[in-house]
C-alpha positions as CSV (number, residue, x, y, z in Angstrom):
1,X,136.3,-24.2,156.8
2,X,139.2,-25.6,158.7
3,X,138.2,-29.1,157.7
4,X,138.1,-28.0,154.1
5,X,141.5,-26.5,154.3
6,X,142.8,-29.6,156.0
7,X,141.3,-31.7,153.1
8,X,143.0,-29.5,150.6
9,X,146.3,-30.1,152.3
10,X,145.7,-33.8,152.1
11,X,144.1,-34.0,148.6
12,X,147.3,-34.3,146.4
13,X,148.2,-37.5,148.3
14,X,144.8,-39.2,148.4
15,X,145.5,-41.3,145.3
16,X,148.7,-42.7,146.8
17,X,148.1,-43.2,150.5
18,X,146.5,-41.6,153.6
19,X,148.8,-38.7,154.7
20,X,150.4,-39.0,158.1
21,X,150.2,-36.2,160.7
22,X,153.9,-35.4,160.0
23,X,153.1,-35.0,156.3
24,X,150.2,-32.7,157.0
25,X,152.3,-30.7,159.4
26,X,155.0,-30.2,156.8
27,X,152.5,-28.9,154.3
28,X,151.0,-26.6,156.9
29,X,154.5,-25.3,157.8
30,X,155.1,-24.5,154.1
31,X,151.8,-22.5,153.9
32,X,152.8,-20.6,157.1
33,X,156.1,-19.7,155.6
34,X,154.4,-18.3,152.5
35,X,152.2,-16.2,154.7
36,X,155.1,-15.0,156.7
37,X,154.0,-16.4,160.0
38,X,155.8,-18.2,162.8
39,X,156.3,-21.9,162.1
40,X,155.5,-24.3,165.0
41,X,157.4,-27.6,164.6
42,X,155.9,-29.6,167.5
43,X,152.8,-31.6,166.4
44,X,152.1,-33.1,169.9
45,X,153.7,-35.6,172.3
46,X,151.8,-38.7,171.1
47,X,151.7,-37.8,167.3
48,X,148.1,-38.8,167.3
49,X,144.9,-37.1,168.6
50,X,146.9,-34.3,170.2
51,X,148.8,-33.7,166.9
52,X,145.5,-33.5,165.0
53,X,144.1,-31.1,167.5
54,X,147.2,-28.9,167.2
55,X,146.9,-29.0,163.4
56,X,143.3,-28.0,163.5
57,X,144.1,-25.0,165.8
58,X,146.9,-23.9,163.5
59,X,144.6,-24.3,160.4
60,X,142.0,-22.0,162.1
61,X,144.7,-19.4,162.8
62,X,145.8,-19.7,159.2
63,X,142.3,-19.4,157.9
64,X,141.7,-16.3,159.9
65,X,144.9,-14.8,158.7
66,X,143.9,-15.5,155.1
67,X,140.5,-13.8,155.7
68,X,142.2,-10.7,157.2
69,X,144.5,-10.5,154.2
70,X,141.6,-10.7,151.8
71,X,139.7,-8.0,153.7
72,X,142.7,-5.8,153.6
73,X,143.1,-6.3,149.8
74,X,139.4,-5.5,149.3
75,X,139.7,-2.3,151.4
76,X,142.8,-1.2,149.5
77,X,141.0,-1.9,146.2
78,X,138.1,0.3,147.3
79,X,140.4,3.1,148.2
80,X,142.6,3.0,145.1
81,X,142.0,5.6,142.4
82,X,140.8,4.5,139.0
83,X,142.9,5.6,136.1
84,X,141.5,5.2,132.6
85,X,142.9,6.2,129.2
86,X,140.7,5.6,126.1
87,X,139.4,7.3,123.0
88,X,137.6,9.9,125.2
89,X,140.9,11.1,126.8
90,X,142.3,10.4,130.2
91,X,140.5,10.3,133.5
92,X,141.5,10.0,137.1
93,X,138.7,9.0,139.5
94,X,138.6,8.4,143.2
95,X,137.6,5.0,144.4
96,X,134.1,6.2,145.3
97,X,133.7,8.1,142.0
98,X,132.9,11.4,143.7
99,X,136.2,13.1,142.6
100,X,137.3,13.0,139.0
101,X,139.5,14.9,136.6
102,X,139.3,14.3,132.9
103,X,141.8,15.5,130.3
104,X,140.4,16.1,126.7
105,X,141.5,17.9,123.6
106,X,140.5,19.2,120.2
107,X,142.8,20.2,117.4
108,X,141.5,21.4,114.0
109,X,143.8,22.3,111.1
110,X,142.2,23.7,107.9
111,X,143.2,24.1,104.2
112,X,141.1,26.9,102.6
113,X,141.1,27.7,98.9
114,X,139.0,30.4,97.2
115,X,138.0,29.8,93.6
116,X,137.1,33.2,92.3
117,X,139.7,35.9,92.3
118,X,137.1,38.6,91.7
119,X,135.4,37.9,95.1
120,X,136.4,40.1,98.1
121,X,140.0,39.6,99.0
122,X,140.5,36.2,100.6
123,X,143.8,34.5,100.8
124,X,144.3,30.8,100.2
125,X,145.8,29.5,103.4
126,X,146.5,26.7,105.8
127,X,145.1,27.5,109.2
128,X,145.3,26.2,112.7
129,X,141.6,26.8,113.4
130,X,141.4,25.2,116.9
131,X,143.8,24.0,119.6
132,X,141.9,23.4,122.8
133,X,143.0,21.3,125.7
134,X,140.2,20.8,128.3
135,X,140.3,20.0,132.0
136,X,137.0,19.1,133.5
137,X,135.6,16.9,136.2
138,X,133.9,16.7,139.6
139,X,134.9,17.8,143.1
140,X,132.5,15.7,145.1
141,X,128.9,15.1,144.1
142,X,127.9,18.8,144.2
143,X,130.6,20.5,142.3
144,X,131.6,20.1,138.6
145,X,134.0,22.3,136.6
146,X,135.4,22.9,133.1
147,X,138.4,24.9,131.9
148,X,139.2,25.2,128.1
149,X,141.8,27.6,126.8
150,X,142.3,28.3,123.1
151,X,145.8,28.4,121.7
152,X,145.0,28.8,118.0
153,X,145.4,32.4,116.7
154,X,147.8,35.1,117.7
155,X,146.8,35.2,121.4
156,X,145.7,32.6,123.9
157,X,142.2,33.0,125.2
158,X,139.8,31.2,127.5
159,X,136.9,29.6,125.7
160,X,135.1,27.9,128.6
161,X,135.6,28.5,132.3
162,X,132.8,27.6,134.6
163,X,131.7,25.6,137.6
164,X,128.4,23.6,138.1
165,X,126.6,23.3,141.3
166,X,124.7,20.0,140.7
167,X,121.8,19.9,143.1
168,X,120.1,17.3,141.0
169,X,119.7,16.5,137.3
170,X,116.7,18.8,137.2
171,X,118.5,21.7,138.9
172,X,122.1,22.7,138.1
173,X,123.5,26.2,138.6
174,X,126.3,27.1,136.2
175,X,128.5,30.1,136.8
176,X,131.3,31.4,134.6
177,X,131.9,31.7,130.9
178,X,130.0,29.4,128.5
179,X,127.8,29.3,125.5
180,X,124.6,31.3,125.8
181,X,121.5,29.1,125.4
182,X,119.9,30.5,122.3
183,X,121.2,29.0,119.0
184,X,120.9,25.2,118.3
185,X,124.1,25.1,116.2
186,X,125.9,27.4,118.6
187,X,125.3,24.9,121.3
188,X,126.8,22.1,119.2
189,X,130.4,21.1,120.0
190,X,132.9,22.3,117.4
191,X,134.1,18.7,117.0
192,X,130.6,17.6,116.1
193,X,129.8,20.2,113.4
194,X,128.7,18.7,110.1
195,X,130.5,21.4,108.1
196,X,133.8,23.1,108.5
197,X,132.2,26.4,109.6
198,X,128.9,27.2,111.3
199,X,125.9,28.4,109.2
200,X,124.5,31.9,108.7
201,X,121.9,31.7,111.7
202,X,124.9,31.3,114.1
203,X,125.9,34.8,113.0
204,X,122.8,36.2,114.8
205,X,123.0,33.9,117.9
206,X,125.2,34.9,120.8
207,X,128.3,32.8,121.4
208,X,130.0,32.5,124.8
209,X,129.0,34.9,127.5
210,X,129.7,35.5,131.2
211,X,127.0,34.9,133.7
212,X,124.8,32.6,135.8
213,X,122.5,30.0,134.4
214,X,120.0,27.5,135.9
215,X,119.6,24.4,133.8
216,X,118.4,20.8,134.0
217,X,116.6,17.8,132.5
218,X,113.3,16.2,133.7
219,X,111.1,13.4,132.6
220,X,114.1,11.1,131.8
221,X,115.6,13.7,129.5
222,X,112.5,14.4,127.5
223,X,112.5,18.0,128.5
224,X,115.5,20.3,129.1
225,X,115.7,23.9,130.0
226,X,118.2,26.7,130.6
227,X,117.6,30.2,132.0
228,X,120.4,32.7,132.6
229,X,121.6,36.2,133.3
230,X,124.6,37.4,131.3
231,X,126.7,40.5,130.7
232,X,125.5,40.4,127.1
233,X,127.3,40.0,123.8
234,X,126.8,41.0,120.2
235,X,125.5,38.6,117.5
236,X,127.8,35.8,116.7
237,X,130.6,36.7,119.0
238,X,132.0,36.0,122.5
239,X,131.5,38.5,125.3
240,X,134.3,40.7,126.4
241,X,135.9,40.2,129.8
242,X,133.5,42.6,131.6
243,X,130.1,44.3,131.2
244,X,130.8,47.2,128.8
245,X,127.5,49.1,129.3
246,X,126.2,48.2,132.8
247,X,123.3,46.4,131.2
248,X,122.4,42.7,131.5
249,X,121.0,40.2,129.0
250,X,118.5,37.5,129.9
251,X,118.6,34.3,127.8
252,X,116.7,31.0,128.0
253,X,115.9,27.9,126.0
254,X,113.4,25.0,126.3
255,X,113.9,21.8,124.3
256,X,111.6,18.8,124.0
257,X,112.5,15.2,122.9
258,X,109.1,13.6,123.7
259,X,109.9,10.2,122.2
260,X,113.6,10.1,123.3
261,X,113.3,6.8,125.3
262,X,111.0,5.1,122.8
263,X,112.0,2.6,120.1
264,X,109.7,4.1,117.4
265,X,110.4,6.2,114.4
266,X,110.1,9.5,116.3
267,X,112.7,8.7,119.0
268,X,115.2,11.0,117.3
269,X,112.9,14.1,117.2
270,X,113.8,17.2,119.2
271,X,112.4,20.7,119.0
272,X,112.6,23.9,121.1
273,X,112.8,27.6,121.4
274,X,115.7,29.9,122.4
275,X,115.4,33.6,123.2
276,X,117.3,36.5,124.7
277,X,116.5,40.1,125.7
278,X,118.4,43.0,127.2
279,X,119.5,46.5,126.5
280,X,122.7,47.5,124.7
281,X,124.0,51.1,124.7
282,X,127.3,52.0,123.1
283,X,129.3,52.1,119.9
284,X,131.8,49.8,118.3
285,X,132.2,46.0,117.9
286,X,131.2,45.3,121.5
287,X,127.7,46.6,120.8
288,X,126.9,46.2,117.1
289,X,127.7,43.1,115.0
290,X,129.5,42.5,111.8
291,X,128.1,39.6,109.8
292,X,130.3,37.0,108.0
293,X,129.8,34.3,105.5
294,X,130.6,30.7,106.2
295,X,133.8,31.5,104.3
296,X,134.5,34.0,107.0
297,X,134.3,37.1,104.8
298,X,132.6,40.1,106.3
299,X,129.6,41.2,104.2
300,X,127.7,43.6,106.5
301,X,128.6,46.2,109.1
302,X,126.9,49.3,110.6
303,X,128.2,52.8,109.9
304,X,130.7,54.2,112.5
305,X,128.2,56.9,113.6
306,X,125.6,54.3,114.6
307,X,125.2,53.2,118.2
308,X,123.2,50.5,119.9
309,X,120.7,52.3,122.0
310,X,118.0,50.2,123.5
311,X,116.5,46.8,123.5
312,X,118.1,43.8,121.8
313,X,115.8,40.8,121.3
314,X,116.5,37.4,119.8
315,X,114.1,34.6,119.1
316,X,115.1,31.2,117.6
317,X,112.7,28.2,117.0
318,X,114.8,25.1,116.3
319,X,114.5,21.4,115.7
320,X,116.3,18.3,114.6
321,X,115.4,14.7,113.6
322,X,117.7,11.7,113.5
323,X,116.7,8.3,112.3
324,X,119.3,5.6,111.6
325,X,121.8,6.9,109.1
326,X,119.7,10.0,108.2
327,X,119.6,13.3,110.0
328,X,118.2,16.8,109.5
329,X,118.7,20.0,111.6
330,X,117.0,23.3,111.1
331,X,116.8,26.6,112.9
332,X,115.5,30.2,112.4
333,X,116.6,33.2,114.3
334,X,115.7,36.9,114.3
335,X,117.7,39.6,116.0
336,X,116.1,43.0,116.7
337,X,118.2,45.9,117.9
338,X,117.3,49.5,118.6
339,X,119.9,51.8,117.0
340,X,120.6,55.6,116.8
341,X,122.7,57.9,114.7
342,X,124.9,60.0,116.9
343,X,126.4,62.6,114.6
344,X,126.0,64.2,111.2
345,X,123.0,65.5,109.4
346,X,120.9,62.6,110.5
347,X,121.9,62.7,114.2
348,X,119.2,61.6,116.5
349,X,117.5,59.3,113.9
350,X,116.7,56.0,115.4
351,X,115.0,52.7,114.4
352,X,114.5,49.2,115.5
353,X,116.2,47.0,112.9
354,X,115.3,43.3,112.6
355,X,117.8,40.9,110.9
356,X,116.8,37.3,110.2
357,X,118.5,34.0,109.2
358,X,117.6,30.4,108.7
359,X,119.3,27.2,107.7
360,X,118.6,23.5,107.1
361,X,121.2,20.7,107.1
362,X,120.8,17.2,106.0
363,X,123.1,14.3,106.8
364,X,123.4,10.7,105.3
365,X,125.9,8.2,106.7
366,X,126.9,6.1,103.7
367,X,128.5,3.3,105.8
368,X,125.4,2.7,107.9
369,X,126.3,4.1,111.3
370,X,123.8,6.3,113.1
371,X,123.7,10.0,112.3
372,X,123.4,12.3,115.3
373,X,123.7,15.8,116.8
374,X,127.2,14.7,117.9
375,X,128.1,13.4,114.5
376,X,129.2,9.7,114.0
377,X,130.4,8.9,117.5
378,X,132.3,5.8,116.6
379,X,132.8,4.1,113.2
380,X,131.7,0.4,113.1
381,X,134.9,-0.5,111.3
382,X,137.7,2.0,112.1
383,X,140.4,2.7,109.5
384,X,143.4,0.4,109.9
385,X,146.1,0.4,107.2
386,X,146.4,-3.0,105.6
387,X,143.1,-4.2,106.9
388,X,139.5,-4.0,105.7
389,X,138.2,-1.2,107.9
390,X,137.8,2.2,106.2
391,X,135.9,4.1,108.9
392,X,132.6,5.9,108.4
393,X,131.6,8.2,105.5
394,X,128.9,10.9,105.8
395,X,127.4,13.2,103.1
396,X,126.1,16.6,104.2
397,X,124.1,19.3,102.4
398,X,123.2,22.7,103.8
399,X,121.3,25.7,102.6
400,X,120.7,28.9,104.5
401,X,120.2,32.7,104.2
402,X,120.7,35.9,106.2
403,X,118.6,38.9,105.5
404,X,119.3,42.5,106.6
405,X,116.4,44.7,107.5
406,X,115.7,47.0,104.5
407,X,115.4,50.0,106.8
408,X,119.1,49.6,107.6
409,X,119.9,51.2,104.2
410,X,121.1,53.9,103.6
411,X,121.2,55.6,106.9
412,X,122.5,52.9,109.3
413,X,124.6,50.9,106.8
414,X,126.5,51.8,103.6
415,X,124.9,49.9,100.7
416,X,128.1,50.3,98.7
417,X,130.1,48.1,101.1
418,X,127.4,46.1,103.0
419,X,125.1,43.5,101.3
420,X,121.4,43.3,102.0
421,X,121.4,39.5,101.8
422,X,123.6,36.5,101.8
423,X,122.6,33.0,100.7
424,X,124.8,30.0,101.1
425,X,124.8,26.4,100.1
426,X,127.4,23.8,101.2
427,X,128.1,20.3,100.1
428,X,130.4,18.1,102.2
429,X,132.0,14.7,102.8
430,X,133.0,13.7,106.3
431,X,135.4,10.8,106.8
432,X,135.5,9.5,110.3
433,X,138.6,7.3,110.2
434,X,138.4,6.5,114.0
435,X,136.4,7.9,116.9
436,X,139.3,10.4,117.3
437,X,140.3,11.3,113.7
438,X,138.1,13.0,111.2
439,X,138.6,14.5,107.7
440,X,136.1,17.1,106.4
441,X,135.8,18.3,102.8
442,X,133.4,21.2,101.9
443,X,132.4,23.1,98.8
444,X,130.8,26.4,99.7
445,X,129.0,28.9,97.4
446,X,127.6,32.2,98.8
447,X,125.7,34.7,96.8
448,X,124.8,38.3,97.8
449,X,122.3,40.9,97.1
450,X,123.8,44.4,96.9
451,X,127.1,45.4,98.5
452,X,129.0,47.2,95.7
453,X,129.5,50.9,94.7
454,X,127.6,50.6,91.4
455,X,124.5,49.1,93.2
456,X,125.3,45.6,91.7
457,X,125.4,42.4,93.6
458,X,128.7,41.5,95.3
459,X,130.7,38.8,93.6
460,X,129.9,35.2,94.7
461,X,132.1,33.6,97.2
462,X,133.2,30.1,96.1
463,X,135.6,28.0,98.2
464,X,136.9,24.6,99.0
465,X,137.6,24.0,102.7
466,X,139.2,20.9,104.2
467,X,139.8,20.0,107.8
468,X,141.9,17.5,109.7
469,X,140.4,17.0,113.2
470,X,141.8,15.2,116.2
471,X,139.5,15.0,119.2
472,X,139.7,13.0,122.4
C-alpha cells in the first residue's frame, strides 16, 4: 500500500524524468498539510537510502491516517439519520432503521349539487370533507404507532390513535382506536375509494371502534386475519369515547389471496369473511343506527321508543379481483339486532330485525395503469402543464341496495318517514393527475321503496358530486 502511494506521488512526473527524493518529499509534505498533520522537513543526512526509508515511514503513517479518517466517515454515515421527502410524505429514520417517524396527510374538498328539488331537502354546497394529518412510525422493532386527527367539520376529532406490538408479521397486537375488521370497503383508505362516498353496505358495517386486536399475515401474505374485542359501535358509525352499556363486541375477519405471488390470471383474486357479535342495550344514536344514502341523506331511523336490547350480529362475505387495468369489488352484509319497544300501547314488544345490503363496483383504467384496491397508485405519465403527460383516467360503475327488515314496520319504524329499501347506482370518472393529486366526478341516482305519508315511494335522489383530493 505504501509503495502504491509512493508511486502515485511519482506518477505525474514519470513522463518527464525520474523524481528525486527532494521532489517526493515536497509532494508528501503537501499531502501532510492537507491532512492537517505535522510536516517533517528533514529527509535524511545522505539524501539517499536514509531519505527513502524516511519517506516510506512517513507514507505508512499517512496511509494509516487516511484509513482512520475513512473508518470515521463510515461510522458517522452509519449513525446519521436518514431524511426523505417524496410523494409519500416526509420520513425521519434512524441509521439502523429501527426508529422512524412519517408525516402524511389527506385533504378532500367536495362540490355537491342535487338535481331534483322535490327530493328530501339537500343543499347544494362546497364542503371540506376531510382534513387529516397523520403521524405514524416505529419506536424500535417492536413498537409501531399511528395518530390521525380530523379537522374537517365543526369540531376536531381523533380518527385513528393506536399502537402496534409487532411480535412478527404473523402476530401483531393493535391497541387503541381503529377500523373494526368487518367491512371490505370500510377497511379501504378514504384516499383510495373509487367513488366520492362509500356504498350502501358500509352503512351496516362498523367503522372505527376502540379495543384490542390480534392480526397478522402468513404464507407470504396469502392469508391474513384479524380478531378483536371492542367497546362496540352502531352500524356505519364511529364508537363513542367510552363503552356506553358495559357490553363488548367481538369482531374478526379472514381474507385469502391464494395466488397473490403468482404471475397468472388469478394473482389479483382475494376473498374473505368478516363478522361481529355482541350485546347492545340502550336507546339513542349510540345504540341504534340511522341509515344514509351515498348522497348522505338519511332514509331510515327507528322510532324514539325503540331500544337495542340484546344480541347484535353482523356477517359479511366479500371479495375483489384485479387484473391489469380491470378491477371488480363486491360485498354483502347482514346486520341483525334485537330490539324492544319501551313505552306506549306496544311496550314490551320485541323482535330480532335483520337488515341487509350488497354492492358491486367495477373499475377500468383507460390509460393502461393497473387497477387496484388502493386505486391507481402512480400514473405512468403524470400531468405536467405544457408537456404530453395527462395522468391516469379511470371509469367506475357501482350498483347496490340496502333492504330493511319488513318486520320493522310499523311498530319499530315509521313507514311515513323511513323507506323500506334504497337502491343506488353511481357512475364516475377519476382523474389521477399525479400520485398526490386526484379529481373525482360522480353521478349518483338513488331510488326508494316507501318512506312517505301517502304510502308512495320517496322521491329519487339524483346528484353530481366532485372532489379534489391531495394525499401524501
